[in-house]
Jmol script that loads the backbone (N, CA, C; Angstrom):
load data "model"
ATOM      1  N   MET A   1      89.696 113.651  49.551  1.00  0.00           N
ATOM      2  CA  MET A   1      89.133 112.505  48.843  1.00  0.00           C
ATOM      3  C   MET A   1      89.126 111.250  49.711  1.00  0.00           C
ATOM      4  N   ARG A   2      89.988 111.197  50.709  1.00  0.00           N
ATOM      5  CA  ARG A   2      90.057 110.003  51.546  1.00  0.00           C
ATOM      6  C   ARG A   2      88.931 109.961  52.562  1.00  0.00           C
ATOM      7  N   LEU A   3      88.417 111.132  52.996  1.00  0.00           N
ATOM      8  CA  LEU A   3      87.380 111.173  54.015  1.00  0.00           C
ATOM      9  C   LEU A   3      86.063 110.551  53.534  1.00  0.00           C
ATOM     10  N   PRO A   4      85.571 110.857  52.330  1.00  0.00           N
ATOM     11  CA  PRO A   4      84.332 110.192  51.881  1.00  0.00           C
ATOM     12  C   PRO A   4      84.489 108.678  51.782  1.00  0.00           C
ATOM     13  N   ARG A   5      85.647 108.219  51.324  1.00  0.00           N
ATOM     14  CA  ARG A   5      85.891 106.781  51.222  1.00  0.00           C
ATOM     15  C   ARG A   5      85.897 106.155  52.607  1.00  0.00           C
ATOM     16  N   LEU A   6      86.511 106.821  53.575  1.00  0.00           N
ATOM     17  CA  LEU A   6      86.548 106.328  54.945  1.00  0.00           C
ATOM     18  C   LEU A   6      85.146 106.256  55.541  1.00  0.00           C
ATOM     19  N   ILE A   7      84.322 107.260  55.267  1.00  0.00           N
ATOM     20  CA  ILE A   7      82.948 107.266  55.776  1.00  0.00           C
ATOM     21  C   ILE A   7      82.146 106.129  55.162  1.00  0.00           C
ATOM     22  N   ILE A   8      82.294 105.905  53.866  1.00  0.00           N
ATOM     23  CA  ILE A   8      81.574 104.817  53.195  1.00  0.00           C
ATOM     24  C   ILE A   8      81.993 103.470  53.761  1.00  0.00           C
ATOM     25  N   VAL A   9      83.281 103.258  53.949  1.00  0.00           N
ATOM     26  CA  VAL A   9      83.768 101.995  54.508  1.00  0.00           C
ATOM     27  C   VAL A   9      83.249 101.808  55.930  1.00  0.00           C
ATOM     28  N   ALA A  10      83.255 102.868  56.735  1.00  0.00           N
ATOM     29  CA  ALA A  10      82.766 102.774  58.114  1.00  0.00           C
ATOM     30  C   ALA A  10      81.283 102.420  58.149  1.00  0.00           C
ATOM     31  N   VAL A  11      80.488 103.026  57.286  1.00  0.00           N
ATOM     32  CA  VAL A  11      79.058 102.715  57.226  1.00  0.00           C
ATOM     33  C   VAL A  11      78.845 101.270  56.799  1.00  0.00           C
ATOM     34  N   LEU A  12      79.590 100.807  55.809  1.00  0.00           N
ATOM     35  CA  LEU A  12      79.461  99.413  55.364  1.00  0.00           C
ATOM     36  C   LEU A  12      79.857  98.432  56.461  1.00  0.00           C
ATOM     37  N   VAL A  13      80.899  98.745  57.203  1.00  0.00           N
ATOM     38  CA  VAL A  13      81.325  97.867  58.304  1.00  0.00           C
ATOM     39  C   VAL A  13      80.252  97.814  59.388  1.00  0.00           C
ATOM     40  N   VAL A  14      79.679  98.951  59.723  1.00  0.00           N
ATOM     41  CA  VAL A  14      78.614  98.978  60.738  1.00  0.00           C
ATOM     42  C   VAL A  14      77.411  98.163  60.263  1.00  0.00           C
ATOM     43  N   LEU A  15      77.016  98.326  59.012  1.00  0.00           N
ATOM     44  CA  LEU A  15      75.903  97.543  58.474  1.00  0.00           C
ATOM     45  C   LEU A  15      76.210  96.050  58.476  1.00  0.00           C
ATOM     46  N   LEU A  16      77.432  95.693  58.157  1.00  0.00           N
ATOM     47  CA  LEU A  16      77.832  94.289  58.165  1.00  0.00           C
ATOM     48  C   LEU A  16      77.784  93.716  59.576  1.00  0.00           C
ATOM     49  N   VAL A  17      78.256  94.465  60.542  1.00  0.00           N
ATOM     50  CA  VAL A  17      78.221  93.998  61.937  1.00  0.00           C
ATOM     51  C   VAL A  17      76.776  93.818  62.390  1.00  0.00           C
ATOM     52  N   ILE A  18      75.903  94.759  62.059  1.00  0.00           N
ATOM     53  CA  ILE A  18      74.487  94.635  62.425  1.00  0.00           C
ATOM     54  C   ILE A  18      73.880  93.395  61.779  1.00  0.00           C
ATOM     55  N   LEU A  19      74.171  93.162  60.516  1.00  0.00           N
ATOM     56  CA  LEU A  19      73.655  91.991  59.809  1.00  0.00           C
ATOM     57  C   LEU A  19      74.117  90.701  60.465  1.00  0.00           C
ATOM     58  N   ILE A  20      75.374  90.636  60.833  1.00  0.00           N
ATOM     59  CA  ILE A  20      75.909  89.420  61.443  1.00  0.00           C
ATOM     60  C   ILE A  20      75.336  89.203  62.839  1.00  0.00           C
ATOM     61  N   VAL A  21      75.215  90.261  63.634  1.00  0.00           N
ATOM     62  CA  VAL A  21      74.697  90.124  64.996  1.00  0.00           C
ATOM     63  C   VAL A  21      73.233  89.687  64.988  1.00  0.00           C
ATOM     64  N   GLN A  22      72.478  90.094  64.003  1.00  0.00           N
ATOM     65  CA  GLN A  22      71.065  89.731  63.933  1.00  0.00           C
ATOM     66  C   GLN A  22      70.843  88.309  63.426  1.00  0.00           C
ATOM     67  N   ASN A  23      71.852  87.652  62.938  1.00  0.00           N
ATOM     68  CA  ASN A  23      71.697  86.313  62.361  1.00  0.00           C
ATOM     69  C   ASN A  23      72.561  85.304  63.105  1.00  0.00           C
ATOM     70  N   THR A  24      72.180  85.009  64.343  1.00  0.00           N
ATOM     71  CA  THR A  24      72.997  84.107  65.156  1.00  0.00           C
ATOM     72  C   THR A  24      72.419  82.699  65.266  1.00  0.00           C
ATOM     73  N   GLU A  25      71.217  82.452  64.748  1.00  0.00           N
ATOM     74  CA  GLU A  25      70.641  81.117  64.869  1.00  0.00           C
ATOM     75  C   GLU A  25      71.387  80.120  63.982  1.00  0.00           C
ATOM     76  N   ALA A  26      71.359  78.877  64.397  1.00  0.00           N
ATOM     77  CA  ALA A  26      72.070  77.828  63.666  1.00  0.00           C
ATOM     78  C   ALA A  26      71.282  77.420  62.421  1.00  0.00           C
ATOM     79  N   VAL A  27      72.006  77.161  61.359  1.00  0.00           N
ATOM     80  CA  VAL A  27      71.406  76.687  60.110  1.00  0.00           C
ATOM     81  C   VAL A  27      72.198  75.484  59.618  1.00  0.00           C
ATOM     82  N   GLU A  28      71.508  74.621  58.890  1.00  0.00           N
ATOM     83  CA  GLU A  28      72.178  73.472  58.276  1.00  0.00           C
ATOM     84  C   GLU A  28      72.534  73.837  56.842  1.00  0.00           C
ATOM     85  N   THR A  29      73.767  73.558  56.473  1.00  0.00           N
ATOM     86  CA  THR A  29      74.243  73.841  55.129  1.00  0.00           C
ATOM     87  C   THR A  29      74.809  72.559  54.543  1.00  0.00           C
ATOM     88  N   LYS A  30      74.375  72.219  53.348  1.00  0.00           N
ATOM     89  CA  LYS A  30      74.879  71.024  52.681  1.00  0.00           C
ATOM     90  C   LYS A  30      75.935  71.433  51.665  1.00  0.00           C
ATOM     91  N   ILE A  31      77.114  70.843  51.797  1.00  0.00           N
ATOM     92  CA  ILE A  31      78.203  71.060  50.857  1.00  0.00           C
ATOM     93  C   ILE A  31      78.573  69.690  50.303  1.00  0.00           C
ATOM     94  N   LEU A  32      78.178  69.469  49.059  1.00  0.00           N
ATOM     95  CA  LEU A  32      78.325  68.161  48.414  1.00  0.00           C
ATOM     96  C   LEU A  32      77.656  67.087  49.259  1.00  0.00           C
ATOM     97  N   PHE A  33      78.409  66.219  49.924  1.00  0.00           N
ATOM     98  CA  PHE A  33      77.821  65.123  50.685  1.00  0.00           C
ATOM     99  C   PHE A  33      77.863  65.364  52.182  1.00  0.00           C
ATOM    100  N   ILE A  34      78.289  66.532  52.607  1.00  0.00           N
ATOM    101  CA  ILE A  34      78.461  66.842  54.025  1.00  0.00           C
ATOM    102  C   ILE A  34      77.401  67.852  54.445  1.00  0.00           C
ATOM    103  N   THR A  35      76.787  67.622  55.608  1.00  0.00           N
ATOM    104  CA  THR A  35      75.866  68.589  56.180  1.00  0.00           C
ATOM    105  C   THR A  35      76.534  69.228  57.382  1.00  0.00           C
ATOM    106  N   ILE A  36      76.640  70.558  57.357  1.00  0.00           N
ATOM    107  CA  ILE A  36      77.303  71.306  58.425  1.00  0.00           C
ATOM    108  C   ILE A  36      76.258  72.169  59.111  1.00  0.00           C
ATOM    109  N   THR A  37      76.247  72.160  60.453  1.00  0.00           N
ATOM    110  CA  THR A  37      75.388  73.042  61.223  1.00  0.00           C
ATOM    111  C   THR A  37      76.272  74.095  61.866  1.00  0.00           C
ATOM    112  N   LEU A  38      75.978  75.355  61.557  1.00  0.00           N
ATOM    113  CA  LEU A  38      76.769  76.447  62.097  1.00  0.00           C
ATOM    114  C   LEU A  38      75.899  77.693  62.172  1.00  0.00           C
ATOM    115  N   PRO A  39      76.294  78.679  62.983  1.00  0.00           N
ATOM    116  CA  PRO A  39      75.515  79.918  63.051  1.00  0.00           C
ATOM    117  C   PRO A  39      75.490  80.623  61.700  1.00  0.00           C
ATOM    118  N   ARG A  40      74.362  81.225  61.413  1.00  0.00           N
ATOM    119  CA  ARG A  40      74.210  81.914  60.136  1.00  0.00           C
ATOM    120  C   ARG A  40      75.226  83.045  59.991  1.00  0.00           C
ATOM    121  N   ALA A  41      75.620  83.661  61.098  1.00  0.00           N
ATOM    122  CA  ALA A  41      76.604  84.749  61.051  1.00  0.00           C
ATOM    123  C   ALA A  41      77.932  84.251  60.498  1.00  0.00           C
ATOM    124  N   ILE A  42      78.340  83.067  60.907  1.00  0.00           N
ATOM    125  CA  ILE A  42      79.597  82.500  60.393  1.00  0.00           C
ATOM    126  C   ILE A  42      79.454  82.171  58.908  1.00  0.00           C
ATOM    127  N   LEU A  43      78.302  81.630  58.532  1.00  0.00           N
ATOM    128  CA  LEU A  43      78.061  81.323  57.121  1.00  0.00           C
ATOM    129  C   LEU A  43      78.110  82.598  56.275  1.00  0.00           C
ATOM    130  N   LEU A  44      77.533  83.682  56.781  1.00  0.00           N
ATOM    131  CA  LEU A  44      77.588  84.957  56.063  1.00  0.00           C
ATOM    132  C   LEU A  44      79.026  85.465  55.959  1.00  0.00           C
ATOM    133  N   GLY A  45      79.785  85.337  57.033  1.00  0.00           N
ATOM    134  CA  GLY A  45      81.180  85.776  57.010  1.00  0.00           C
ATOM    135  C   GLY A  45      82.024  84.974  56.036  1.00  0.00           C
ATOM    136  N   VAL A  46      81.826  83.662  56.022  1.00  0.00           N
ATOM    137  CA  VAL A  46      82.571  82.803  55.093  1.00  0.00           C
ATOM    138  C   VAL A  46      82.187  83.132  53.655  1.00  0.00           C
ATOM    139  N   THR A  47      80.897  83.332  53.413  1.00  0.00           N
ATOM    140  CA  THR A  47      80.441  83.683  52.070  1.00  0.00           C
ATOM    141  C   THR A  47      81.029  85.012  51.620  1.00  0.00           C
ATOM    142  N   LEU A  48      81.065  85.982  52.536  1.00  0.00           N
ATOM    143  CA  LEU A  48      81.668  87.275  52.226  1.00  0.00           C
ATOM    144  C   LEU A  48      83.144  87.126  51.886  1.00  0.00           C
ATOM    145  N   ALA A  49      83.864  86.347  52.678  1.00  0.00           N
ATOM    146  CA  ALA A  49      85.297  86.159  52.447  1.00  0.00           C
ATOM    147  C   ALA A  49      85.560  85.453  51.118  1.00  0.00           C
ATOM    148  N   VAL A  50      84.778  84.424  50.813  1.00  0.00           N
ATOM    149  CA  VAL A  50      84.955  83.693  49.550  1.00  0.00           C
ATOM    150  C   VAL A  50      84.663  84.620  48.363  1.00  0.00           C
ATOM    151  N   GLY A  51      83.616  85.423  48.458  1.00  0.00           N
ATOM    152  CA  GLY A  51      83.299  86.360  47.386  1.00  0.00           C
ATOM    153  C   GLY A  51      84.373  87.415  47.206  1.00  0.00           C
ATOM    154  N   TRP A  52      84.931  87.894  48.317  1.00  0.00           N
ATOM    155  CA  TRP A  52      85.986  88.903  48.257  1.00  0.00           C
ATOM    156  C   TRP A  52      87.232  88.331  47.572  1.00  0.00           C
ATOM    157  N   VAL A  53      87.620  87.114  47.975  1.00  0.00           N
ATOM    158  CA  VAL A  53      88.794  86.474  47.374  1.00  0.00           C
ATOM    159  C   VAL A  53      88.546  86.195  45.886  1.00  0.00           C
ATOM    160  N   ALA A  54      87.349  85.737  45.546  1.00  0.00           N
ATOM    161  CA  ALA A  54      87.034  85.485  44.137  1.00  0.00           C
ATOM    162  C   ALA A  54      87.105  86.780  43.329  1.00  0.00           C
ATOM    163  N   GLY A  55      86.650  87.872  43.912  1.00  0.00           N
ATOM    164  CA  GLY A  55      86.735  89.167  43.236  1.00  0.00           C
ATOM    165  C   GLY A  55      88.167  89.607  43.025  1.00  0.00           C
ATOM    166  N   LEU A  56      89.003  89.412  44.043  1.00  0.00           N
ATOM    167  CA  LEU A  56      90.420  89.764  43.907  1.00  0.00           C
ATOM    168  C   LEU A  56      91.098  88.937  42.817  1.00  0.00           C
ATOM    169  N   ILE A  57      90.816  87.650  42.815  1.00  0.00           N
ATOM    170  CA  ILE A  57      91.436  86.769  41.817  1.00  0.00           C
ATOM    171  C   ILE A  57      90.968  87.138  40.410  1.00  0.00           C
ATOM    172  N   SER A  58      89.657  87.354  40.241  1.00  0.00           N
ATOM    173  CA  SER A  58      89.166  87.691  38.901  1.00  0.00           C
ATOM    174  C   SER A  58      89.665  89.066  38.454  1.00  0.00           C
ATOM    175  N   ALA A  59      89.788  90.017  39.379  1.00  0.00           N
ATOM    176  CA  ALA A  59      90.332  91.329  39.017  1.00  0.00           C
ATOM    177  C   ALA A  59      91.793  91.205  38.600  1.00  0.00           C
ATOM    178  N   GLU A  60      92.540  90.357  39.279  1.00  0.00           N
ATOM    179  CA  GLU A  60      93.943  90.149  38.919  1.00  0.00           C
ATOM    180  C   GLU A  60      94.058  89.497  37.543  1.00  0.00           C
ATOM    181  N   ILE A  61      93.215  88.523  37.266  1.00  0.00           N
ATOM    182  CA  ILE A  61      93.257  87.850  35.969  1.00  0.00           C
ATOM    183  C   ILE A  61      92.876  88.810  34.849  1.00  0.00           C
ATOM    184  N   LEU A  62      91.828  89.617  35.070  1.00  0.00           N
ATOM    185  CA  LEU A  62      91.370  90.541  34.025  1.00  0.00           C
ATOM    186  C   LEU A  62      92.313  91.722  33.845  1.00  0.00           C
ATOM    187  N   ASP A  63      93.116  92.019  34.852  1.00  0.00           N
ATOM    188  CA  ASP A  63      94.012  93.178  34.825  1.00  0.00           C
ATOM    189  C   ASP A  63      95.336  92.854  34.129  1.00  0.00           C
ATOM    190  N   ARG A  64      95.622  91.588  33.928  1.00  0.00           N
ATOM    191  CA  ARG A  64      96.888  91.210  33.287  1.00  0.00           C
ATOM    192  C   ARG A  64      96.918  91.678  31.853  1.00  0.00           C
ATOM    193  N   LYS A  65      98.061  92.138  31.449  1.00  0.00           N
ATOM    194  CA  LYS A  65      98.263  92.567  30.060  1.00  0.00           C
ATOM    195  C   LYS A  65      98.776  91.367  29.255  1.00  0.00           C
ATOM    196  N   PRO A  66      98.269  91.167  28.057  1.00  0.00           N
ATOM    197  CA  PRO A  66      98.773  90.059  27.244  1.00  0.00           C
ATOM    198  C   PRO A  66     100.225  90.296  26.867  1.00  0.00           C
ATOM    199  N   SER A  67     100.991  89.246  26.903  1.00  0.00           N
ATOM    200  CA  SER A  67     102.408  89.361  26.559  1.00  0.00           C
ATOM    201  C   SER A  67     102.546  89.525  25.035  1.00  0.00           C
ATOM    202  N   GLY A  68     103.531  90.319  24.642  1.00  0.00           N
ATOM    203  CA  GLY A  68     103.727  90.584  23.204  1.00  0.00           C
ATOM    204  C   GLY A  68     104.728  89.634  22.581  1.00  0.00           C
ATOM    205  N   ASP A  69     104.419  88.360  22.581  1.00  0.00           N
ATOM    206  CA  ASP A  69     105.338  87.358  22.003  1.00  0.00           C
ATOM    207  C   ASP A  69     105.343  87.412  20.510  1.00  0.00           C
TER     208      ASP A  69
END
end "model"
wireframe off; spacefill off
backbone 0.3
color backbone group
């Protein structure tokens, strides 16, 4: 059961690396009142990390059992 999961993760990592390598041009991003210029690959990586952390936090919140007070 671990081998199919490993293959899926490896394929996703390869696709992610290809996506990041193909997007190296600089883009301007506005965050509230600040304009940041950075490579699109970094923006994609930051977006991925923020989404992953948000998913972990929401899964933890939804997984909590209500206390029986």
